[in-house]
C-alpha positions in Angstrom: 35.9 7.1 -9.3 36.0 4.0 -7.3 34.2 0.8 -8.5 31.7 1.1 -5.7 30.7 4.5 -6.8 30.4 3.4 -10.4 28.3 0.4 -9.5 26.1 2.6 -7.2 25.6 5.1 -10.1 24.8 2.3 -12.5 22.3 0.7 -10.1 20.5 4.1 -9.6 20.3 4.5 -13.4 18.8 1.0 -13.7 16.3 1.8 -11.0 15.3 5.1 -12.6 14.8 3.3 -15.9 12.6 0.8 -14.3 10.6 3.4 -12.6 10.1 5.4 -15.9 9.1 2.2 -17.7 6.6 1.3 -15.0 5.1 4.8 -15.1 4.8 4.5 -19.0 3.0 1.3 -18.7 0.6 2.7 -16.1 -0.2 5.7 -18.3 -0.5 3.5 -21.4 -2.8 1.1 -19.6 -5.1 3.9 -18.5 -5.1 5.3 -22.0 -6.2 2.0 -23.4 -9.1 1.9 -21.0 -10.1 5.4 -22.0 -9.9 4.6 -25.7 -12.1 1.4 -25.2 -14.8 3.4 -23.4 -16.9 4.2 -26.5 -16.8 0.5 -27.6 -17.8 -0.6 -24.1 -20.7 2.0 -24.0 -22.0 0.8 -27.5 -21.5 -2.9 -26.9 -23.0 -3.0 -23.4 -25.4 -0.2 -23.6 -23.8 1.7 -20.7 -24.7 5.4 -19.9 -22.1 8.0 -19.2 -22.4 7.4 -15.4 -21.9 3.7 -15.9 -18.7 4.4 -17.9 -17.4 6.4 -14.9 -18.0 3.2 -12.7 -16.1 1.2 -15.3 -13.1 3.4 -15.0 -13.3 3.5 -11.2 -13.7 -0.3 -10.9 -10.5 -0.7 -13.1 -8.5 1.7 -11.2 -9.5 0.2 -7.8 -8.6 -3.3 -9.0 -5.4 -2.1 -10.6 -4.3 -0.2 -7.4 -5.2 -3.2 -5.2 -3.1 -5.5 -7.3 -0.3 -2.9 -7.4 -0.3 -2.8 -3.6 -0.3 -6.5 -3.4 2.6 -6.9 -5.9 4.5 -4.2 -4.0 4.1 -6.1 -0.7 5.0 -9.4 -2.2 8.1 -7.8 -3.7 9.3 -6.6 -0.3 9.7 -10.1 1.0 9.8 -11.1 4.6 10.1 -8.9 7.7 13.8 -9.5 7.9 14.4 -8.5 4.3 12.3 -5.3 4.8 14.4 -4.4 7.8 17.6 -4.9 5.9 16.4 -2.8 3.0 15.2 0.0 5.4 18.5 0.1 7.1 20.3 0.2 3.8 18.0 3.0 2.6 18.7 5.0 5.8 22.5 4.5 5.4 22.2 5.6 1.8 20.1 8.7 2.6 22.5 9.7 5.4 25.6 9.4 3.2 
């Protein structure tokens, strides 16, 4: 194997590891919110329907911040075009 192929394989493994860690954090975060629901209900006197609003508000805020972070991580228009072109070349190879 050439050094380029080894480096490409290594970077893909690192990307997969980062994606798996990110998914773990999302699932763990949602689990923590669900575990906290009985305490929220007891302390704040919420009904079952109010607890659904708590979960929905959390998910909407989380999704909005996730989209913002993803957009900020993409960088400028020029950087996005370079990444898109590199992705296209990678897919076609």
